[in-house]
C-alpha positions as CSV (number, residue, x, y, z in Angstrom):
1,M,125.0,10.6,109.1
2,I,126.3,9.1,105.9
3,F,127.4,11.3,103.0
4,I,127.0,9.3,99.8
5,P,129.0,11.0,97.0
6,K,127.5,11.1,93.5
7,Q,129.2,8.7,91.1
8,N,131.6,10.2,88.5
9,V,131.6,13.6,90.1
10,D,134.8,15.1,91.5
11,Q,134.5,15.8,95.2
12,P,135.7,19.4,96.0
13,N,137.6,20.5,99.0
14,L,135.1,22.3,101.2
15,M,137.6,24.0,103.4
16,G,136.5,27.6,104.1
17,Y,133.0,27.1,102.4
18,T,129.7,28.4,103.7
19,L,126.9,25.9,104.1
20,I,123.5,27.2,103.2
21,M,120.6,25.0,104.3
22,P,116.9,25.2,105.3
23,S,115.0,24.5,108.4
24,V,111.8,22.6,107.7
25,S,109.5,25.4,108.9
26,V,106.1,26.9,108.4
27,G,105.1,27.3,104.7
28,N,108.3,25.4,103.7
29,V,109.8,28.9,103.0
30,G,113.4,27.8,103.7
31,Q,113.2,24.8,101.4
32,L,111.6,26.9,98.6
33,A,114.4,29.5,99.1
34,V,117.0,26.8,98.8
35,D,115.3,25.6,95.6
36,L,115.8,29.0,94.1
37,L,119.5,29.1,95.0
38,I,120.1,25.7,93.5
39,N,118.2,26.6,90.4
40,N,120.0,29.9,89.8
41,L,123.6,29.6,91.1
42,P,126.2,27.9,88.9
43,G,126.5,24.8,91.0
44,H,126.1,21.0,90.7
45,K,125.0,18.1,92.9
46,I,127.8,16.2,94.6
47,G,125.9,13.7,96.7
48,L,123.2,12.9,99.2
49,V,122.8,12.4,102.9
50,H,121.4,9.3,104.6
51,H,120.3,9.3,108.2
52,P,117.5,7.5,110.2
53,A,116.0,11.0,111.0
54,L,115.1,11.5,107.3
55,Y,111.9,10.1,105.9
56,P,112.7,8.3,102.6
57,V,111.9,10.5,99.6
58,V,112.8,10.0,96.0
59,G,111.6,11.8,92.8
60,G,112.7,13.2,89.5
61,D,115.1,16.1,89.1
62,P,113.1,19.2,90.2
63,Y,115.3,21.6,88.3
64,N,115.7,20.0,84.9
65,P,112.9,18.1,83.2
66,D,115.3,16.5,80.8
67,S,117.6,15.1,83.5
68,T,117.7,11.4,84.5
69,D,119.0,12.4,87.9
70,V,116.8,11.9,91.0
71,T,116.2,13.9,94.1
72,T,116.2,12.5,97.6
73,S,115.4,13.5,101.2
74,A,118.7,15.4,101.5
75,D,120.8,16.4,98.6
76,I,124.1,18.3,98.6
77,H,125.1,20.8,95.9
78,V,128.2,22.8,95.6
79,V,128.9,26.2,94.0
80,P,132.8,26.4,93.7
81,D,132.9,29.9,92.3
82,L,131.2,31.2,95.5
83,N,132.7,28.8,98.0
84,V,129.2,27.7,98.9
85,V,127.8,24.3,99.6
86,I,124.0,23.9,99.7
87,L,122.1,21.2,101.6
88,Q,118.5,20.8,100.5
89,I,116.2,18.9,102.9
90,R,112.9,17.6,101.4
91,S,111.4,15.7,104.4
92,P,110.5,16.6,108.0
93,L,112.9,15.1,110.5
94,I,111.7,12.2,112.7
95,K,111.5,13.6,116.2
96,G,113.4,10.8,118.0
97,E,116.3,10.9,115.6
98,R,116.4,14.7,114.9
99,Q,119.1,15.6,117.5
100,S,121.3,12.8,116.3
101,L,121.2,14.1,112.8
102,L,121.9,17.7,113.8
103,K,124.8,16.7,116.0
104,E,126.3,14.5,113.2
105,L,125.7,17.2,110.6
106,C,127.6,19.7,112.8
107,E,130.5,17.2,113.2
108,W,130.6,16.7,109.4
109,C,130.8,20.4,108.9
110,G,133.8,20.6,111.2
111,S,135.5,17.6,109.6
112,V,135.3,19.0,106.0
113,G,136.3,22.5,107.0
114,I,132.9,24.4,106.7
115,R,133.6,28.0,107.8
116,E,130.0,29.1,108.7
117,V,126.4,28.0,108.4
118,V,123.5,30.1,107.0
119,M,120.1,28.7,107.7
120,L,116.9,29.9,106.0
121,S,113.7,29.6,107.9
122,S,110.3,31.1,108.8
123,C,108.1,31.8,111.8
124,H,104.3,32.0,112.3
125,A,103.0,35.4,111.4
126,Y,100.2,35.0,114.0
127,E,102.8,34.9,116.8
128,R,104.0,38.4,116.2
129,W,103.6,40.4,119.4
130,T,105.1,43.9,119.1
131,T,104.3,46.9,116.9
132,T,107.6,46.6,115.2
133,Q,106.8,43.1,114.1
134,L,103.2,43.8,113.0
135,A,104.4,46.7,110.8
136,G,107.4,47.2,108.6
137,S,109.8,44.5,107.4
138,Q,108.7,40.9,108.2
139,L,112.3,39.7,107.9
140,R,114.5,39.0,111.0
141,Y,117.9,37.4,111.8
142,L,119.6,35.5,114.6
143,A,123.4,35.1,114.6
144,T,125.8,33.2,116.9
145,R,129.6,33.4,116.9
146,L,129.5,35.5,113.7
147,P,132.7,37.6,113.2
148,A,132.2,41.3,113.7
149,P,132.8,42.4,110.1
150,Q,130.2,39.9,108.8
151,L,127.7,40.9,111.5
152,E,128.1,44.5,110.6
153,A,127.6,43.7,106.9
154,L,124.4,41.8,107.9
155,K,123.1,44.7,110.0
156,S,123.8,47.1,107.1
157,V,121.1,45.4,105.1
158,G,118.6,47.1,107.4
159,V,116.8,44.1,108.9
160,A,116.4,43.8,112.7
161,E,117.5,41.0,114.9
162,L,114.6,38.8,116.2
163,E,113.2,40.4,119.3
164,E,113.1,38.7,122.7
165,R,109.8,37.9,124.2
166,T,108.9,37.6,127.9
167,G,107.2,34.2,128.5
168,E,104.7,33.2,131.1
169,E,107.5,32.5,133.6
170,G,108.8,36.0,133.2
171,I,111.9,34.9,131.3
172,K,113.0,36.7,128.1
173,Q,113.8,34.5,125.2
174,R,113.6,34.3,121.4
175,F,110.2,32.8,120.4
176,L,110.7,30.7,117.3
177,S,107.2,29.4,116.7
178,G,107.0,27.4,113.4
179,S,110.8,27.7,112.7
180,G,111.5,23.9,112.8
181,F,114.8,22.8,114.3
182,V,116.4,26.2,114.4
183,K,116.9,26.4,118.2
184,Q,118.2,22.8,118.4
185,F,120.7,23.6,115.7
186,L,121.9,26.8,117.3
187,D,122.4,25.0,120.6
188,T,124.3,22.2,118.9
189,C,126.5,23.8,116.3
190,E,129.9,25.3,117.4
191,L,130.5,27.1,114.1
192,P,129.2,30.6,113.3
193,V,125.5,30.2,112.5
194,T,123.2,32.9,111.0
195,V,119.5,32.2,110.7
196,L,117.4,34.4,108.3
197,F,113.7,34.4,109.0
198,K,110.5,35.7,107.6
199,F,107.1,35.9,109.4
200,V,104.6,34.1,107.1
201,D,101.2,32.5,107.0
202,E,100.7,29.0,105.5
203,G,99.6,29.0,101.8
204,D,101.3,29.8,98.6
205,N,104.7,30.9,100.0
206,T,106.7,31.3,96.8
207,L,106.8,35.1,97.2
208,D,108.0,34.7,100.8
209,A,110.9,32.5,99.5
210,I,111.9,35.0,96.9
211,C,111.9,37.7,99.6
212,L,114.1,35.6,101.8
213,V,116.5,34.9,99.0
214,N,116.7,38.6,98.2
215,Y,117.6,39.2,101.8
216,L,120.3,36.6,101.7
217,N,121.7,38.0,98.5
218,S,121.7,41.6,99.9
219,W,124.0,40.3,102.5
220,K,126.2,37.6,100.8
221,K,126.1,39.0,97.2
222,L,125.7,35.6,95.6
223,V,124.3,37.3,92.5
224,Q,125.8,40.6,91.6
225,A,122.6,42.1,90.1
226,K,121.1,44.8,92.4
227,E,117.6,43.4,91.8
228,P,118.0,39.8,90.7
229,S,115.4,38.1,88.6
230,W,115.2,34.6,90.0
231,K,114.4,31.8,87.7
232,I,111.6,29.7,89.1
233,P,112.2,25.9,89.2
234,F,110.0,24.1,86.7
235,S,108.8,21.7,89.5
236,W,107.0,24.6,91.2
237,K,104.3,24.3,88.5
238,N,103.1,21.2,90.2
239,M,103.1,22.5,93.7
240,F,99.3,22.6,94.1
241,G,98.4,20.1,91.5
242,G,96.3,20.7,88.4
243,P,93.0,22.6,88.1
244,A,89.8,20.9,89.3
245,V,88.1,18.7,86.7
246,T,85.3,20.6,85.2
247,G,83.0,17.6,85.1
248,I,82.5,17.7,88.8
249,Y,80.5,20.9,88.5
């Protein structure tokens, strides 16, 4: 993994920072949630990530229509006031290179002093299997190596941990259908990692992303307002293209 710093931008010391990133998952909910964070928090872009696991993607600035900046497959933003660094991933990961990227990303986190990782993701709603999952909150979390005070603060939000499921072999495990590379990352990273999920169906998942960001904010208090009003990125207007041409009817 190569971190390419943005020219003419001071590179902050990331010691003690929290990394927030998405898993490329069903409905792209994690990526949409990260879009909301970048668009609303007082941060700025500090560079991009290059790795063979990332499909090449380039486009205009998705947050400012007047900007001459570009967006790529993996951009890094920093919010110094909150000690938060945000990685946005805009392409799926190439299967044969995925583990290499996750390993190198974890090593990079350790080398720059990242304190913990928060991953935003989603799971297939049709794979829910218990009454508690079919009714009530559709949010869940998984946490590894999280210090007790932070875990208690997370639990105080009122969301349940992702339940275990007994597979065909009779083994209990977390079933992460549609969640992308969550399991691989949890198995690879030695830092405290917390994954916030929402059960979703594929479609217009912008409201799911807002719900997930509200969950994150209830825990981390990134925005102090009790009920934040999230500014939608202007690029979301083009998410589904324009209306059908009337001449075809």
